[in-house]
C-alpha positions in Angstrom: -44.3 -57.7 -22.9 -44.0 -55.2 -25.8 -43.6 -51.5 -24.9 -46.5 -49.2 -25.7 -46.4 -47.4 -29.0 -45.8 -43.7 -28.8 -47.6 -40.8 -30.6 -47.1 -37.1 -30.5 -50.2 -34.9 -31.3 -49.8 -31.3 -32.0 -53.0 -29.4 -31.5 -54.6 -31.7 -28.9 -56.4 -29.4 -26.4 -59.7 -29.2 -28.3 -61.8 -30.5 -31.2 -60.4 -33.3 -33.3 -57.0 -33.4 -31.7 -58.6 -33.9 -28.2 -60.8 -36.6 -29.4 -58.0 -38.5 -31.1 -56.0 -38.2 -27.9 -58.8 -39.9 -25.9 -58.9 -42.8 -28.5 -55.2 -43.4 -28.2 -55.4 -43.2 -24.5 -58.0 -46.0 -24.4 -55.7 -48.1 -26.7 -52.9 -47.8 -24.2 -50.5 -45.7 -26.2 -47.9 -43.4 -24.7 -48.9 -39.9 -25.8 -47.3 -36.6 -26.0 -49.8 -33.7 -26.6 -49.0 -30.1 -27.4 -51.0 -26.9 -27.7 -50.9 -23.3 -26.6 -53.3 -23.4 -23.6 -51.4 -24.7 -20.6 -54.5 -25.1 -18.4 -56.2 -27.4 -20.9 -53.0 -29.4 -21.3 -52.7 -29.9 -17.6 -56.4 -31.0 -17.4 -56.0 -33.5 -20.1 -52.8 -34.9 -18.5 -54.6 -35.2 -15.2 -56.9 -37.7 -16.8 -54.1 -40.2 -17.5 -50.8 -38.9 -15.9 -49.0 -42.2 -16.5 -49.7 -42.2 -20.2 -49.7 -38.6 -21.3 -47.0 -36.0 -21.4 -47.5 -32.4 -22.3 -45.7 -29.4 -23.8 -46.9 -25.8 -24.5 -46.0 -25.3 -28.2 -47.0 -22.5 -30.6 -46.1 -23.7 -34.1 -45.7 -20.1 -35.3 -42.8 -19.7 -32.9 -39.2 -20.5 -33.9 -38.5 -22.5 -30.7 -41.4 -25.0 -31.5 -39.0 -27.7 -32.9 -36.9 -27.6 -29.8 -40.0 -28.0 -27.6 -41.1 -30.9 -29.8 -37.8 -32.6 -29.2 -38.1 -32.1 -25.5 -41.7 -33.6 -25.6 -40.4 -36.6 -27.6 -37.8 -37.2 -24.9 -40.4 -37.0 -22.2 -42.6 -39.6 -24.0 -39.6 -41.8 -24.6 -39.6 -41.7 -28.4 -42.1 -41.2 -31.3 -43.6 -43.8 -33.6 -46.3 -41.6 -35.1 -46.4 -37.8 -35.5 -49.8 -36.2 -36.0 -50.2 -32.5 -36.8 -53.7 -31.4 -35.9 -53.0 -27.7 -35.5 -54.3 -25.1 -37.9 -56.6 -22.2 -38.3 -59.1 -21.0 -40.9 -62.1 -18.8 -41.5 -64.2 -17.3 -44.2 -62.8 -14.0 -45.2 -64.7 -12.4 -48.1 -63.5 -9.0 -47.1 -59.9 -10.2 -47.4 -58.9 -8.8 -44.0 -55.1 -8.9 -44.3 -54.6 -9.9 -40.7 -56.8 -13.0 -41.2 -55.2 -13.9 -44.5 -51.6 -13.5 -43.2 -52.3 -15.2 -39.8 -53.7 -18.2 -41.7 -50.6 -18.4 -43.9 -48.3 -18.0 -40.9 -49.9 -21.0 -39.1 -50.9 -23.3 -42.0 -47.8 -22.9 -44.1 -44.9 -21.5 -42.0 -45.9 -23.2 -38.8 -46.9 -26.4 -40.7 -43.5 -26.6 -42.5 -41.6 -26.0 -39.3 -43.2 -28.9 -37.5 -43.3 -31.3 -40.4 -39.7 -30.8 -41.1 -38.8 -31.4 -37.5 -40.8 -34.6 -37.5 -39.3 -35.7 -40.7 -35.7 -35.1 -39.4 -36.5 -37.1 -36.3 -37.8 -40.1 -38.3 -34.8 -39.9 -40.6 -32.5 -40.1 -37.6 -34.6 -42.9 -36.0 -34.8 -44.9 -39.2 -38.6 -44.7 -39.8 -41.9 -43.8 -38.5 -45.3 -42.4 -39.6 -45.9 -38.7 -40.3 -49.6 -37.8 -40.4 -51.2 -34.4 -41.0 -54.8 -33.2 -40.9 -55.3 -31.0 -44.0 -58.7 -30.5 -45.5 -60.9 -31.1 -48.6 -60.5 -27.3 -49.0 -57.2 -27.9 -50.7 -59.0 -29.5 -53.6 -60.2 -26.2 -55.2 -59.8 -22.5 -54.4 -62.8 -21.6 -52.3 -63.7 -17.9 -52.8 -65.1 -17.4 -49.3 -61.8 -18.6 -47.7 -58.9 -17.8 -50.0 -55.9 -18.3 -47.7 -57.4 -21.3 -46.0 -58.0 -23.3 -49.2 -54.6 -22.2 -50.6 -52.7 -23.2 -47.5 -54.4 -26.6 -47.4 -53.4 -27.1 -51.0 -49.8 -26.3 -49.9 -50.1 -28.9 -47.2 -51.2 -31.6 -49.6 -48.4 -30.8 -52.1 -45.8 -30.5 -49.4 -46.6 -34.0 -48.0 -46.6 -35.4 -51.5 -43.1 -34.0 -52.0 -41.8 -35.3 -48.7 -43.1 -38.8 -49.6 -41.1 -38.7 -52.9 -38.1 -37.3 -51.0 -38.2 -40.2 -48.5 -38.3 -42.7 -51.3 -35.4 -41.0 -53.0 -33.4 -41.3 -49.7 -34.7 -44.8 -49.1 -36.2 -43.8 -45.7 -39.0 -46.1 -44.3 -41.3 -43.1 -43.4 -45.0 -43.5 -43.9 -47.0 -40.4 -44.9 -50.7 -40.0 -44.2 -52.6 -36.9 -45.4 -56.0 -36.8 -43.8 -58.6 -34.5 -45.5 -61.8 -34.1 -43.5 -64.8 -32.3 -44.7 -66.6 -29.8 -42.5 -66.3 -30.6 -38.7 -68.3 -29.1 -35.9 -65.4 -27.4 -34.1 -64.5 -23.9 -33.0 -63.3 -23.2 -36.6 -66.9 -23.6 -37.8 -68.9 -21.6 -35.3 -72.2 -21.5 -37.2 -74.5 -23.9 -39.0 -74.1 -22.5 -42.4 -71.8 -25.3 -43.5 -73.3 -28.4 -45.1 -72.9 -32.0 -43.9 -71.2 -31.1 -40.6 -69.6 -34.1 -38.9 -68.9 -34.5 -35.1 -65.3 -34.4 -33.9 -65.8 -37.8 -32.2 -66.9 -39.4 -35.5 -64.0 -37.8 -37.5 -61.5 -38.8 -34.8 -62.5 -42.5 -35.1 -62.0 -42.3 -38.9 -58.6 -40.6 -38.5 -57.3 -43.2 -36.1 -58.4 -45.9 -38.4 -56.7 -44.2 -41.3 -53.5 -43.9 -39.4 -53.7 -47.5 -38.3 -54.1 -48.7 -41.9 -51.2 -46.4 -43.0 -53.4 -44.9 -45.7 -51.6 -42.4 -48.0 -54.6 -40.2 -48.4 -57.9 -40.3 -46.5 -60.9 -38.1 -47.2 -63.4 -38.2 -44.3 -66.0 -39.4 -44.9 -67.5 -41.1 -48.0 -69.9 -38.2 -48.7 -67.0 -35.9 -48.9 -65.0 -38.4 -51.0 -67.9 -38.2 -53.5 -68.0 -34.4 -53.3 -64.2 -34.1 -53.9 -64.5 -36.4 -56.9 -67.2 -34.2 -58.4 -65.3 -31.0 -57.6 -62.3 -32.3 -59.6 -64.6 -32.8 -62.6 -65.8 -29.2 -62.7 -63.9 -27.1 -65.2 -62.5 -23.9 -63.8 -64.6 -21.7 -66.1 -67.6 -23.3 -64.3 -66.1 -23.4 -60.8 -65.5 -19.7 -60.7 -69.3 -19.0 -61.1 -70.4 -21.4 -58.4 -71.7 -19.7 -55.1 -69.7 -22.1 -52.8 -70.3 -21.4 -49.1 -73.2 -18.9 -49.6 
């Protein structure tokens, strides 16, 4: 009998990450989940203690890669790495604390964890490295400058790692998942259009990972929106009241 496949999910205590964990649990995977809230990690593990291992990891801390390595050991390996950890908010007043905190998590923390996963797959001889970025990386959104900028960084970083892996002849699959607006704690009000449920988005993400898609915009409505956004000249874009 073949052993269960193994996935590590960073940012799994709530929202999309939690729903993805539930789907992989039902599929029989061995799962390692990480987050900052130990009580929620313990609660999720209690639902399937034979399948799920946990680790308290803050991706903004320098010890995060070491804790990731320990979690991988507890799970017994890693076939798929999924980074579902990030922050973002509207910040028209450009509060420096919000801007810099977003950069610290979505670029510094992101890079720290993706590099650690890449290095593991390089040593192992392959694997799938998936990240949840956002359609916000398509254009600079005036209401959320640091969020949209850091998501563009994530898109470009994964693109660069994909090329690097090809240069080094490493069989690493990269999946950049770009959801639209999801009804999670990051979006606490109803001012956002076309809000999707975390359950719906999680199903789409699991399917994209299964199909080893290089990019996946979730869902088709946002795929159309992103296509149209790319056609808008910058001179027009800067005048649009996005996220009024």
